[in-house]
DOZA-320536 format. One record per residue: z, x, y of N, C-alpha, C in turn; residue in one letter. Coordinates in steps of 0.1 Angstrom, whole numbers, padded with zeros to 4 digits, always signed. Each point is the difference from the previous one (the first is absolute). Layout:
ZXYZXYZXYa;...
//
This chain:
+0122-0159+0147-0008+0000-0007+0003-0011-0009m;-0009-0009-0006+0001-0009-0011-0012+0002-0008t;+0003+0006-0010-0011+0003-0010+0002+0001-0015q;-0005-0007-0008+0001-0002-0013-0009+0014-0007t;+0008+0006-0007-0012+0010-0006+0000-0002-0018i;-0009+0000-0007+0002+0003-0013+0003+0013-0005t;+0010-0001-0011+0008+0012-0002-0004+0005-0017v;-0002+0007-0003-0005+0001-0016+0009+0014-0006i;+0012-0002-0011+0007+0008+0003-0004+0012-0012r;-0012-0001-0008-0005+0006-0008+0007+0008-0011g;-0004+0008-0011+0006+0004-0008+0003+0016+0001d;+0004+0002-0011+0015+0012+0000+0008+0001+0009g;-0005+0010+0007+0008+0002+0013+0003-0009+0015i;-0012-0009-0001-0006-0008+0008+0011-0008+0004g;+0009-0012-0008+0010-0003+0003+0012+0004+0011p;+0000+0016-0004+0011+0006+0002-0002+0003+0017e;-0013+0004+0001-0003+0006+0014-0003-0009+0007i;-0003-0015-0004-0002-0010+0010+0014-0007+0003m;+0011-0001-0009+0009-0003+0006+0006+0008+0008d;-0002+0012+0001+0001+0012+0010-0004-0001+0015a;-0012-0007-0001-0008+0000+0012+0001-0013+0005t;+0002-0010-0005+0007-0014+0003+0013+0001+0009l;+0006+0010-0008+0017-0002+0008-0003+0009+0016h;-0009+0011-0001-0004+0004+0009-0005-0007+0009v;-0009-0012-0001-0007-0007+0010+0010-0010+0002l;+0008-0007-0008+0011-0007+0002+0012+0002+0013d;+0000+0017+0003+0009+0003+0007-0006+0004+0014s;-0014-0004+0000-0008+0002+0015+0002-0014+0006m;+0003-0011-0007+0003-0015+0005-0014-0004+0004n;-0012+0005-0009-0013-0005+0006-0003-0013+0000l;+0008-0012-0007-0004-0010+0000-0011-0004-0013g;-0001+0011-0011-0009-0001-0011+0005-0009-0010l;-0009-0009-0005+0002-0007-0012-0009+0002-0011q;+0008+0001-0014-0007+0005-0009-0005-0010-0011y;-0010+0003-0004-0005-0013-0012-0004+0010-0009e;+0010+0001-0011-0005+0009-0015-0009-0005-0008f;-0008+0011-0005-0014-0003-0008+0000+0008-0010a;-0003-0002-0012-0004+0012-0013-0012+0002+0002d;-0001+0012-0007-0014+0008-0005+0006+0012-0009a;-0012+0004-0006+0002+0010-0008+0010-0005-0014g;+0007+0011-0007+0000+0000-0012+0013-0017-0001l;+0005+0001+0012+0014-0013+0000-0008-0011+0002v;-0014-0002+0007-0006-0013-0001-0005-0001-0016a;-0008+0009-0007-0001-0003-0013+0012-0003-0007l;+0008+0004-0001+0014-0005-0007+0001-0013+0000e;+0003-0005+0018+0005-0009+0002-0012-0011+0002k;-0012+0001+0003-0012-0009+0002-0012+0000-0010h;+0001+0014-0008-0010+0000-0008-0014+0004+0006g;+0002+0007+0013-0014+0005+0009+0003+0011+0008e;+0000+0008+0003+0001+0012+0008-0001-0005+0014l;-0006-0009+0005-0001-0002+0016-0002-0014-0002l;+0010-0010+0001+0000-0013-0002-0005-0008+0012p;-0003-0011+0000-0008-0006+0012+0008-0002+0013q;+0015-0005-0008+0008-0003+0009+0003+0016+0011a;+0000+0008-0005+0002+0012+0009-0014+0002+0011t;-0012-0006-0009-0011+0005+0010+0002-0011+0010l;+0003-0012-0002+0003-0009+0010+0012+0001+0012d;+0008+0007-0006+0011+0005+0012-0003+0008+0008s;-0010+0012-0006-0006+0008+0009-0009-0004+0010i;-0009-0008-0005-0009-0007+0007+0007-0011+0014r;+0011-0008-0003+0005-0008+0007+0011+0011+0009k;+0006+0010+0000+0010+0008+0011-0013+0011+0005n;-0009+0003-0007-0009+0012+0006+0007+0013-0002r;+0013+0003-0003+0009+0013+0002+0005+0002-0016i;-0002+0010-0004+0009+0004-0013+0004+0011-0001a;+0012+0002-0004+0008+0014-0003+0002-0001-0016l;-0006+0013-0002-0002+0001-0012+0004+0016-0005k;+0008-0004-0014+0006+0015-0007-0012+0002-0012s;+0000+0013-0006-0011+0000-0007+0002-0005-0014p;-0014-0005-0005-0001-0005-0014-0008+0008-0011l;+0005-0004-0012-0009+0004-0011-0009-0009-0001t;-0015+0004-0005-0009-0005-0007-0001+0005-0015t;+0006-0010-0012-0002+0005-0008-0013+0005-0004p;+0001+0010-0013-0015+0004-0003-0005-0006-0013v;-0014-0005+0004-0007-0007-0013-0002-0014+0005g;+0011-0005+0011-0001-0015+0005-0002-0002+0014e;-0002-0011+0003-0002-0007+0011-0015+0009+0011g;+0008+0001+0012-0009+0008+0010+0002+0014-0002f;-0009+0005+0005-0001+0017-0001+0010+0004+0006s;+0004-0006+0015+0012+0003+0008+0001-0012+0007s;+0014-0005+0001+0006-0009+0006-0001-0002+0015i;-0001+0015+0006+0000+0006+0014-0013-0008+0003n;-0009+0007-0006-0018-0001+0003-0002-0017+0000v;+0008-0005-0010-0005-0013-0001+0005-0008+0014e;+0012+0003+0003+0006-0005+0014-0007+0004+0012l;-0009+0011-0001-0002+0005+0013-0017-0011+0001r;-0006+0000-0013-0012-0009-0001+0001-0014+0004k;+0013-0006-0006+0002-0013+0004+0001-0001+0013r;+0008+0008+0006+0001-0007+0014-0006+0008+0009f;-0011+0009-0004-0007+0009+0008+0004+0009+0007d;+0012+0006-0002+0008+0011+0006-0010+0012+0000l;-0006+0004+0010-0008+0006+0004+0002+0014+0002y;+0011-0001+0008+0006+0016+0006+0013+0002-0007a;-0002+0012-0009+0013+0005-0001+0004+0010+0006n;+0015-0001+0005+0001+0011+0012+0014+0006-0005v;-0002+0015-0003+0009+0007-0001+0003+0017+0005r;+0015-0006+0008+0002+0008+0006+0007+0014-0005p;-0001+0011+0006+0011+0011-0006+0003+0010+0009a;+0011+0000+0004+0010+0006+0008+0010+0009-0007k;+0003+0016+0007+0009+0005-0006+0012-0007+0004s;+0014+0003-0009+0011-0004-0002+0010+0011+0000f;+0010-0001+0007+0012+0013-0002+0009-0004-0011p;+0003+0015-0007+0004+0000-0014-0005-0002-0010n;-0017-0001-0002-0004-0005-0010-0006+0012-0004t;-0003-0003-0016-0005+0014-0008-0017-0004+0004k;-0005+0005+0011-0015+0000+0005-0004+0011+0002s;-0011+0008+0000-0009+0011+0006+0001+0000+0013r;+0000-0013+0009+0002+0006+0012+0013-0009+0006f;+0005+0007+0005+0016-0006+0008-0006-0010+0011a;-0009+0002+0007-0007-0004+0009-0011+0003+0004d;-0007-0006+0008-0015-0002+0005-0007-0008-0007g;+0005-0006-0009-0011-0011-0006+0000-0014+0006v;-0005-0007+0006+0000-0014+0004-0012-0007+0001d;-0007-0006-0011-0013-0004+0000+0001-0016-0008l;-0014-0007+0000+0000-0011-0007-0013+0001-0005i;-0004-0005-0012-0011+0001-0009-0002-0015-0001t;-0011-0005+0008-0005-0014-0005-0011+0001-0007v;+0004-0004-0010-0011-0004-0012-0007-0013-0004r;-0014-0001+0001-0004-0012-0002+0006-0005-0018e;+0000-0011+0001+0007-0006-0012-0004-0008-0009n;-0013-0007+0002-0007-0010-0005-0011+0003-0008t;-0006+0012+0002-0012+0004-0008-0001+0013-0003e;-0011+0006-0006+0001+0014-0001+0003+0004-0017g;-0002+0011-0005+0003+0005-0012+0013-0005-0005a;+0009-0003+0009+0018-0001-0005+0001-0016-0005y;-0011-0009+0003+0005-0010-0003-0009+0000-0016i;-0008+0004-0001+0000+0002-0020-0012-0010-0002g;-0010-0004+0009-0006-0012-0004-0016+0007-0006e;-0007-0005-0007-0008+0004-0011+0002+0012-0006g;+0010-0003-0008+0004+0010-0012-0008-0003-0010q;-0007+0012-0005-0005-0008-0014+0003+0014-0013a;+0001-0002-0007-0001+0009-0014-0015-0001-0007l;-0005+0008-0007-0011-0002-0004+0007+0000-0019s;-0010-0006-0006+0004-0005-0015+0002+0013-0008e;-0003+0010+0003+0003+0011-0009+0013+0004+0007d;+0002+0000+0009+0015+0002+0006-0003+0016+0009g;-0011+0001+0002-0005+0013+0004-0004+0003+0018e;-0004-0010+0002+0000-0004+0014+0008-0010+0010t;+0004+0006+0010+0008-0010+0009-0008+0001+0014a;+0002-0014+0003-0005-0004+0012+0010-0005+0011v;-0002+0003+0010+0011-0010+0013-0012+0001+0011l;+0001-0015+0007-0007+0000+0008+0008+0000+0015t;-0002+0007+0010+0007-0001+0011-0009-0008+0015q;+0006-0008+0006-0006-0008+0008+0008+0000+0014k;-0009+0009+0008+0009+0001+0017-0009-0010+0008v;+0001-0009+0010-0006-0008+0007+0003+0006+0016t;-0007-0007+0003-0001+0003+0016+0010-0007+0011r;+0001-0012-0004+0014-0010+0000+0011+0005-0003r;+0005+0010-0010+0008+0004-0005+0006+0010+0007g;-0010+0008-0002-0002+0016+0011+0009-0005+0016s;-0007-0008+0007+0002-0002+0012+0012-0006+0003e;+0004-0008-0009+0014-0009+0005+0009+0014-0002r;+0000+0007-0012+0014+0009-0001-0002+0014+0008i;-0010+0002+0004-0002+0010+0012+0004-0005+0014v;-0003-0010+0002+0005-0010+0012+0015-0001+0002r;+0006-0003-0011+0014-0003-0004+0005+0016+0006y;-0005+0009-0007+0005+0013+0004-0001+0003+0015a;-0011+0001+0006+0001+0000+0014+0009-0009+0007f;+0003-0012-0003+0007-0010+0007+0014+0002-0001e;+0002+0006-0014+0016+0007-0003+0004+0012+0008l;-0011+0008+0006+0000+0012+0006+0005-0003+0014a;-0008-0011+0006+0005-0005+0009+0011-0005+0005r;+0005-0010-0011+0011-0005+0001+0012+0007-0003r;+0002+0012-0007+0006+0006+0001+0004+0014+0005t;-0009+0003+0010-0002+0009+0010-0004+0014-0004g;-0007-0003-0017-0006+0012-0004-0014+0003+0008r;-0004+0015-0003-0008+0007+0008-0015-0001-0010k;+0001+0002-0014-0009+0005-0011-0002-0008-0010k;-0015-0002-0001-0004-0003-0015-0006+0005-0007v;+0002+0004-0012-0007+0010-0009-0005-0008-0010t;-0012-0002-0001-0013-0007-0010-0004+0008-0010v;+0009-0003-0016-0003+0006-0006-0012-0001-0013v;-0008+0004-0007-0010-0004-0006-0007+0011-0008h;-0010-0003-0008-0005+0008-0008-0017-0003+0002k;-0004-0001+0013-0010-0004+0001-0013+0011-0005a;+0005+0015+0003-0009+0009-0008-0004-0001-0010n;+0007-0009-0011-0006+0001-0014-0001-0017+0000i;+0008-0008+0002+0001-0015-0006-0010-0004+0016l;-0012+0002+0000-0006-0003+0014-0002-0017-0002k;+0001-0007-0008-0002-0013+0003+0012-0007+0003s;+0012-0001-0011+0014-0008+0004+0005+0010+0014t;+0005+0013-0004+0003+0007+0011-0005+0000+0013s;-0013+0001-0002-0008+0005+0011-0002-0016+0008g;-0001-0012-0008+0005-0011+0008+0009-0002+0008l;+0015+0003-0005+0010+0000+0003+0001+0009+0014f;-0004+0010+0000+0000+0012+0012-0010-0005+0014l;-0012-0004-0005-0010-0005+0010+0010-0014+0006k;+0005-0009-0009+0005-0009+0009+0013+0002+0010t;+0010+0012-0009+0009+0006+0009-0003+0005+0013a;-0013+0009+0000-0005+0003+0012-0005-0011+0011r;-0006-0009-0005+0000-0011+0010+0014-0009+0006a;+0010+0002-0009+0013-0006+0004+0006+0008+0011v;-0002+0013-0006+0010+0010+0012-0007-0001+0013a;-0014-0002+0000-0004+0003+0012+0003-0012+0011a;+0009-0010-0008+0005-0012+0011+0013+0005+0005e;+0005+0012-0007+0016+0003+0006-0003+0014+0007y;-0005+0002+0014-0002+0014+0002+0017+0005+0003p;+0006-0009+0001+0016+0006+0004+0011+0009-0010d;-0010-0002-0010+0007+0004-0015-0012+0010-0008i;+0006+0012-0002-0008+0010-0006-0002-0002-0011e;-0014+0000-0006-0003+0004-0016-0007+0006-0004c;+0005+0004-0010-0008+0013-0010-0003-0004-0016n;-0007+0007-0006-0003-0003-0010+0000+0010-0009e;+0008-0002-0014+0000+0010-0006+0000-0005-0016m;-0009+0011-0007+0000-0003-0015+0012+0001-0007i;+0005-0010-0009+0011-0001-0008+0004+0012-0004v;-0010+0008-0007+0007+0013-0006+0008+0009+0010d;-0008+0000+0011+0005+0012+0009+0012-0009+0006n;+0000-0011-0002+0011-0008+0010+0011+0001-0011t;+0001+0003-0013+0014-0001-0006+0001+0016-0002c;-0009+0007+0005+0007+0012+0004+0007+0005+0010m;-0008-0007+0009+0007+0002+0015+0014-0010+0002q;+0002-0006-0010+0010-0012+0001+0015+0010-0005l;-0003+0011-0009+0011+0008-0005+0000+0010+0007v;-0009+0006+0008+0001+0012+0008+0005-0004+0015m;-0008-0011+0008+0004-0004+0014+0002-0015+0000r;+0013-0005-0006-0005-0015+0001+0008-0004+0017p;+0000+0011+0008+0003-0007+0014-0014-0005+0007e;-0011+0002-0005-0013+0000+0005-0003-0015+0000q;+0006-0006-0009-0006-0015-0004+0011-0010+0005f;-0005-0010+0008+0007-0008+0006-0003-0016-0008d;-0012-0004-0002+0000-0014-0008-0015+0006-0007i;+0000-0002-0011-0011+0003-0011-0005-0014-0008i;-0012-0004+0004-0006-0008-0008-0009+0002-0010v;-0002-0009-0008-0005+0005-0011-0006-0011-0012t;-0008-0001-0009-0003-0009-0010+0009+0001-0010t;+0002-0008-0007+0009-0007-0012+0005+0012-0012n;-0007+0002-0003+0003+0015-0010+0007+0011+0005l;-0005+0005+0013+0004+0011+0006+0013-0004+0007f;+0001-0011+0003+0011-0003+0008+0011+0000-0007g;-0002-0002-0015+0013-0004-0010+0004+0016+0000d;-0012+0011-0003+0006+0014-0005+0007+0005+0012i;-0008-0002+0015+0010+0006+0010+0010-0002+0005i;+0003-0011-0003+0011-0009+0007+0013+0004-0008s;-0005+0003-0011+0013+0005-0013+0002+0016+0003d;-0013+0008+0005+0004+0013+0002+0008+0000+0012l;-0001-0007+0009+0006+0002+0015+0016-0007-0005c;+0002-0005-0008+0012-0005-0004+0008+0013-0006a;-0007+0006-0006+0005+0014-0005+0004+0009+0009g;-0008+0000+0012+0004+0009+0010+0011-0003+0002l;+0003-0013+0001+0016-0002+0010+0013-0005-0010v;-0007+0003-0014+0016-0002-0011-0004-0007-0009g;-0009-0005+0000-0005-0011-0013+0001-0014+0000g;-0003-0006-0005-0004-0014-0001+0015-0009+0004l;+0011+0008-0002+0011-0009+0003-0001-0001+0016g;-0006+0007+0007+0000+0001+0014-0014-0009+0004l;-0006-0005-0007-0013-0006+0002-0005-0017+0001a;+0003-0006+0011-0005-0016+0001-0012+0000+0000p;-0002-0015+0000-0018-0004+0002-0001-0014+0003g;-0011-0001+0007-0001-0015+0005-0011-0005-0005a;-0007-0009-0004-0012-0006-0006-0001-0011+0009n;-0012+0003+0011+0001-0014+0009-0014-0006+0000i;-0001-0012+0003-0011-0007+0003-0002-0012+0012g;-0007-0005+0001-0001-0009+0010+0011-0015-0001a;+0002-0001-0012+0008-0012-0003+0013+0005-0006d;+0002+0008-0007+0010+0006-0006+0007+0015+0002a;+0010+0000-0004+0003+0017+0000+0014+0004-0011a;-0003+0009-0009+0010+0004-0006+0007+0013-0001i;+0010+0002+0002+0006+0013+0002+0010+0005-0011f;-0002+0012-0003+0006+0007-0011+0002+0014+0001e;+0009+0001-0014+0004+0014-0003-0013+0005-0008a;-0006+0010-0001-0012+0005-0007+0003+0006-0012v;+0013+0003-0002+0003+0008-0015+0004-0008-0009h;-0001+0006-0012+0003-0010-0014+0009-0007-0001g;+0005-0006-0011+0008-0008-0004+0011+0009-0006t;+0002+0015-0002+0006+0004-0005+0009-0002-0011a;-0002-0006-0012+0005-0006-0009+0013+0007-0003p;+0000+0018-0001+0010+0006-0005+0013-0002+0003d;-0002-0005+0014+0011+0004+0008+0004-0016+0007i;-0005-0008-0006+0001-0013+0003+0014-0008-0003a;+0009-0004+0010+0013-0005-0003+0011+0011+0004g;-0006+0011+0001+0012+0008+0002+0007+0005+0012q;-0012-0007+0011+0010+0001+0015-0011+0014+0005g;-0008+0005-0008+0000+0012+0009-0018+0003+0004k;-0005-0012+0003-0012-0004+0007+0001+0003+0016a;-0008+0007+0006-0001+0002+0013-0006-0012+0006n;+0005-0006+0010-0006-0012+0004-0008+0000+0015p;-0002+0017+0002-0006+0002+0012-0014-0006+0002c;-0009-0001-0009-0014-0002-0001+0001-0017+0002a;+0004-0007-0003+0002-0010+0002+0003-0007+0013l;+0012+0009+0002+0008-0005+0020-0012+0005+0007l;-0009+0011-0003-0010+0007+0008-0007-0017+0000l;-0004-0001-0013-0014-0011-0002+0007-0013+0012g;+0014-0005-0001+0007-0010+0006-0004+0006+0016a;+0002+0012+0005-0002+0001+0011-0013-0002+0007a;-0012+0003-0008-0012-0001+0001-0004-0018+0001q;+0009-0009-0009-0001-0012+0003+0005-0004+0016m;+0011+0006+0004+0007-0005+0010-0013+0002+0011l;-0005+0015+0001-0014+0000+0007-0011-0011+0002d;+0001-0003-0013-0014-0008-0002+0005-0014+0006h;+0013-0004+0004+0006-0013+0003+0002+0000+0014l;-0002+0012+0005+0005+0003+0015+0011+0001+0004g;+0006+0006-0011+0016+0002+0005-0002+0020+0001e;-0005+0002+0005-0001+0017-0001+0010+0007+0002c;+0011-0004+0012+0009+0002+0002+0010+0003-0011e;+0000-0010-0004+0011-0001-0015-0004+0010-0009k;-0014-0002-0004-0004+0011-0011+0001+0016+0005a;+0001+0003+0014+0000+0011+0004+0019+0003+0000e;+0006-0010+0000+0017+0001-0004+0000+0000-0013r;-0009-0001-0009+0004-0002-0014-0005+0014-0005l;-0010+0003+0004-0003+0016-0002+0008+0013+0004r;+0005-0006+0014+0007+0011+0004+0017+0002-0008a;+0002-0012-0004+0014-0002-0008-0004+0010-0012a;-0013-0003-0007-0001+0011-0015+0001+0010+0006i;-0009+0005+0009+0004+0016+0003+0015+0005+0005v;+0007-0009+0005+0014+0004+0004+0007+0003-0013a;-0004-0007-0009+0006-0002-0014-0003+0013-0006t;-0011+0003-0001-0006+0009-0003+0001+0016+0005l;+0007+0000+0011+0004+0009+0009+0016+0003-0005e;+0005-0012+0000+0012+0001-0006+0007+0005-0014a;-0010-0003-0004+0001+0003-0018+0009-0010-0003k;+0002-0012+0002+0009-0012+0000-0004-0009-0012d;+0006+0002-0013+0001-0007-0010-0014-0001-0004s;-0008+0013+0000-0013+0000-0005-0003-0002-0016l;-0009-0004-0006-0005-0002-0013-0002+0014-0008t;+0002-0001-0011-0002+0014-0006-0013+0009+0001p;-0010-0010+0001-0012+0007+0003-0003+0007+0013d;+0010-0004+0007+0002+0008+0016+0012+0010+0003l;+0001+0003-0013+0012+0009-0001+0013-0004+0002g;+0005-0012+0000+0013-0008+0002+0006-0006-0010g;+0013-0004-0001+0006-0009-0009+0002-0013+0001t;-0003-0002+0012-0002-0019+0000-0010-0009-0010g;+0002-0011+0002-0009-0007-0010-0013-0011+0013n;-0003-0007-0008-0012-0009+0007+0008-0006+0013t;+0010-0008-0006+0004-0009+0012+0010+0007+0008m;+0010+0008-0003+0007+0010+0009-0009+0008+0010s;-0012+0006-0004-0010+0002+0011-0005-0007+0009f;-0004-0016-0006-0004-0009+0008+0012-0001+0008a;+0014-0002+0001+0007-0004+0009+0003+0009+0007k;+0000+0014-0005-0002+0011+0013-0009-0003+0013a;-0014-0002-0007-0009-0004+0009+0003-0013+0009i;+0004-0013-0001+0002-0009+0004+0013+0004+0011a;+0012+0006-0005+0006+0005+0011-0002+0006+0011s;-0015+0006+0000-0002+0008+0012-0010-0007+0008r;-0004-0014-0001-0009-0009+0005+0006-0003+0012i;
//
């Protein structure tokens, strides 16, 4: 494989977990080439802007990016750099797997193995049409859901199920109350589901979904939903398996894809070697899947699991006394 990827080292603990992740990828002899680009606070300090044009050009050229967490300063710039990237490159599918791992501080030691597929470019989370009355007493937010956006995210979920051998897609909605927006999403999802008779489809209201996830997460396989609901549900799922330190994410569009750790920049531990690189490593595994290197992606995941099982050089959040790079080296030794 010869592939150049854009690498955004990020803010806070971002550079540490990125260095650890690249160390593991390099140990796999994948033939990857790295083009480093800036975003977030680092970019603001170096270039005077949070998301430089050079970074956008790099992603557009390479079509693949691996990204550490970024900080969006309060009171300036975009409402969210991540949201801006999704809009710029029409990264409509946010894909968040949650799977039980051994020797983690999680509610479920096993039995959780699901994927949340979240629409990424429309709906309430985008924050369009925000307005505050002159007297400051009334706030309004416009939520837009389209048939096109709903169809392509639901189709992505069903195609993902077929591709990965999963058997069920759960369409999560609030169409009983949000009859226009959630209603359109649900109606569109039903039409798409009819084209996939080999995949079981069921429907679930979002509040019941949250309850069922806490009680019996093993009943879920792939969840597909709108943007705001997906944002909440995917973090809930991460909590079931040990937290955001084990939660990767992929943002996928027709012309580009960005893979990331979904946790924050954790400035309180930055530079101390305490950060757990698993989320970004698992995001890198998603990237390998996307590049058609599925066997190597599984090798990477298996090495992470084996290292957790052996309790070898684990970072403090996982109960160990290792550091970010020693953990990465332990994983690389098992590939």
